[in-house]
C-alpha positions in Angstrom: -152.8 -49.4 -210.7 -154.3 -46.0 -211.0 -152.5 -42.4 -211.2 -154.8 -40.4 -208.2 -155.0 -36.6 -207.6 -156.3 -35.7 -204.1 -157.4 -32.0 -203.8 -157.9 -30.9 -200.6 -157.9 -27.8 -198.4 -156.2 -29.2 -195.4 -152.5 -29.5 -195.0 -152.3 -33.1 -195.1 -152.9 -36.5 -197.2 -155.3 -38.2 -194.6 -158.3 -37.4 -196.8 -159.0 -41.1 -197.2 -157.6 -43.3 -194.8 -157.8 -46.4 -197.1 -155.7 -45.0 -200.0 -152.4 -45.7 -198.1 -153.5 -49.6 -198.1 -153.9 -49.8 -202.0 -151.6 -50.3 -204.9 -152.4 -46.9 -206.4 -150.2 -44.0 -207.0 -151.6 -40.8 -205.3 -150.6 -37.0 -205.5 -151.9 -34.2 -203.2 -152.2 -31.0 -203.8 -154.2 -28.1 -202.1 -157.8 -27.7 -203.6 -157.6 -24.2 -205.3 -158.2 -22.8 -208.7 -154.5 -21.7 -208.9 -153.2 -25.0 -208.1 -154.9 -26.5 -210.9 -153.3 -24.7 -213.8 -150.1 -27.0 -213.3 -151.7 -30.2 -211.7 -149.9 -33.3 -212.7 -152.1 -35.6 -214.7 -154.4 -38.6 -213.3 -156.9 -40.8 -214.3 -158.9 -39.8 -211.4 -159.3 -37.0 -209.0 -160.7 -36.7 -205.5 -162.2 -33.7 -204.1 -162.1 -33.2 -200.0 -165.5 -31.5 -199.2 -165.3 -32.4 -195.4 -164.8 -29.3 -194.1 -165.9 -26.8 -196.9 -169.0 -27.8 -198.8 -169.6 -24.4 -200.4 -165.9 -24.1 -201.6 -165.7 -28.0 -202.8 -169.0 -27.3 -205.1 -167.7 -24.2 -206.4 -164.4 -26.1 -207.3 -165.9 -29.3 -208.9 -168.1 -26.5 -211.5 -164.7 -24.9 -212.2 -163.2 -28.2 -212.8 -166.0 -29.4 -215.2 -166.3 -26.3 -217.1 -162.8 -26.0 -217.8 -162.3 -29.5 -219.3 -161.9 -32.4 -216.5 -161.9 -35.2 -218.7 -161.0 -37.8 -215.8 -163.9 -39.0 -213.2 -164.4 -36.9 -210.1 -165.0 -38.4 -206.9 -166.4 -36.2 -203.8 -165.3 -37.3 -200.2 -167.4 -36.4 -197.9 -168.8 -36.9 -194.3 -171.9 -38.6 -193.4 -173.9 -35.3 -192.8 -172.3 -34.0 -196.0 -173.9 -36.5 -198.4 -177.7 -34.7 -198.1 -175.8 -31.4 -199.7 -174.7 -33.3 -202.7 -176.7 -32.7 -205.9 -176.3 -33.3 -209.9 -175.4 -29.8 -209.7 -171.9 -30.7 -208.6 -170.8 -32.3 -211.6 -169.2 -35.0 -210.1 -169.5 -38.9 -211.2 -169.4 -40.5 -207.3 -169.1 -39.9 -204.0 -167.1 -41.6 -201.0 -167.3 -41.2 -197.2 -164.3 -40.1 -195.5 -163.7 -43.6 -193.8 -164.7 -46.2 -196.6 -162.6 -49.1 -196.3 -160.0 -49.8 -198.8 -162.4 -52.7 -200.8 -165.3 -50.0 -201.1 -162.4 -47.1 -202.5 -160.9 -49.3 -204.9 -164.1 -50.6 -206.1 -165.5 -47.0 -206.9 -162.0 -46.1 -208.5 -162.2 -48.9 -210.8 -165.8 -48.4 -211.8 -165.3 -45.0 -211.9 -162.4 -44.9 -214.6 -164.5 -48.0 -216.4 -167.6 -45.7 -217.1 -165.4 -42.7 -218.3 -163.2 -45.0 -220.7 -166.9 -46.4 -222.0 -168.4 -43.1 -222.4 -165.1 -41.6 -224.2 -166.1 -42.1 -227.8 -169.5 -40.0 -227.6 -167.3 -37.2 -226.5 -168.4 -35.1 -229.4 -171.5 -33.7 -231.1 -171.8 -32.0 -234.2 -175.0 -30.6 -236.0 -176.8 -28.1 -237.3 -174.0 -25.6 -236.9 -173.8 -26.4 -233.4 -170.6 -28.3 -231.7 -170.6 -29.5 -228.4 -167.4 -31.3 -227.2 -168.3 -33.2 -223.8 -164.7 -33.3 -222.9 -164.1 -29.8 -222.6 -167.8 -28.9 -221.5 -167.9 -26.3 -224.1 -170.1 -25.4 -226.8 -169.5 -23.6 -230.1 -172.0 -22.3 -232.9 -170.6 -21.7 -236.1 -167.3 -21.3 -234.4 -168.3 -19.3 -231.9 -167.9 -20.2 -228.2 -171.0 -20.1 -226.2 -170.8 -19.1 -222.6 -172.9 -21.7 -220.6 -173.5 -22.4 -217.2 -173.0 -26.0 -216.4 -176.7 -26.6 -216.6 -177.3 -24.9 -219.4 -174.7 -26.9 -221.2 -176.1 -30.3 -219.9 -179.6 -29.2 -221.3 -178.1 -28.6 -225.0 -175.9 -31.9 -225.0 -178.9 -33.9 -223.8 -181.3 -32.2 -226.5 -178.8 -32.7 -229.2 -177.9 -36.1 -228.5 -181.6 -36.9 -229.4 -182.5 -34.9 -232.4 -186.3 -34.3 -233.0 -187.3 -36.3 -230.0 -189.8 -34.7 -228.2 -189.2 -34.7 -224.0 -191.7 -33.4 -221.6 -190.6 -31.0 -219.0 -190.7 -33.8 -216.3 -188.6 -36.3 -218.5 -185.9 -33.6 -218.9 -185.9 -32.6 -215.0 -185.3 -36.2 -214.5 -182.3 -36.6 -217.0 -180.8 -33.5 -216.9 -181.4 -32.1 -213.1 -181.6 -35.9 -211.7 -184.5 -37.9 -209.9 -183.4 -36.0 -206.8 -184.0 -32.8 -208.0 -187.1 -31.0 -205.8 -187.5 -27.8 -208.0 -190.6 -27.3 -210.3 -190.8 -27.6 -214.0 -190.7 -24.0 -214.2 -186.8 -24.4 -214.0 -186.8 -26.0 -217.7 -189.0 -23.3 -219.1 -186.1 -20.8 -217.6 -183.0 -22.5 -218.5 -184.7 -23.1 -222.2 -185.1 -19.2 -222.4 -181.7 -18.5 -221.4 -179.9 -21.4 -224.0 -182.1 -19.6 -226.7 -180.7 -16.5 -225.9 -177.3 -17.6 -226.2 -177.8 -19.6 -229.2 -178.8 -16.3 -231.3 -179.5 -16.7 -234.9 -180.0 -20.6 -233.9 -182.6 -20.2 -231.0 -185.0 -22.2 -233.1 -183.0 -25.2 -232.5 -184.8 -25.6 -229.4 -188.4 -26.1 -230.5 -191.5 -25.9 -228.3 -194.1 -28.6 -228.7 -197.4 -27.0 -227.4 -198.6 -28.7 -224.5 -196.1 -31.7 -224.4 -192.2 -29.9 -223.7 -188.8 -29.4 -226.1 -187.1 -31.0 -228.9 -183.9 -30.5 -230.8 -184.6 -29.2 -234.3 -182.2 -30.4 -237.1 -182.3 -28.1 -239.7 -183.3 -29.8 -243.0 -181.1 -28.0 -245.3 -178.3 -28.3 -243.3 -175.1 -30.4 -244.8 -174.1 -32.0 -241.6 -177.7 -33.7 -241.3 -178.1 -35.6 -238.2 -175.8 -35.5 -235.4 -172.3 -36.9 -235.8 -170.4 -38.2 -232.4 -166.9 -38.5 -232.5 -163.7 -38.3 -230.3 
């Protein structure tokens, strides 16, 4: 039995009619940043996006950038599915009228994936510390003000030091297979990320006519990236 939290702009608790048929404990609170400050602890969060897709997307990104460490599942109408992209930062989507067996399976799978990924919550290398649990990064102790996608790009490259990725590979791994933008998007994000890294901009290296890689400083006492809880 899991502790579930539902964030909804509606003044009711019928976001997922199947939930009352299951044995999970459910709390419902308004979907607003102010309510998140004192939100109860939970094993998984459902975000109601049935009536306000733009607001739900903004709130999902706030949740990820402020350190949500449990799975986030989006509740949508069938028409709303077309608007959901990796940029939302959600772990899964479920249709509002999904049956109890499907909803329970998605809860179990999402929590299971989250628990398996927890040992690799932190990457530390070459003066950079990346905390996946809080979606934050620091350079020599200085916090970096990164967008969600800049963080994901830095995290992915740092997790594969010295390995060269083409722009197409980075689009696939960081933006997702359903992203329709061009490879120029990668160049723009790399340029912005380097600017924010400051003196350590050389960590994101360019391999001419190929792509990008994360450069580990040879004289760095930390050596290869270290992952920890």
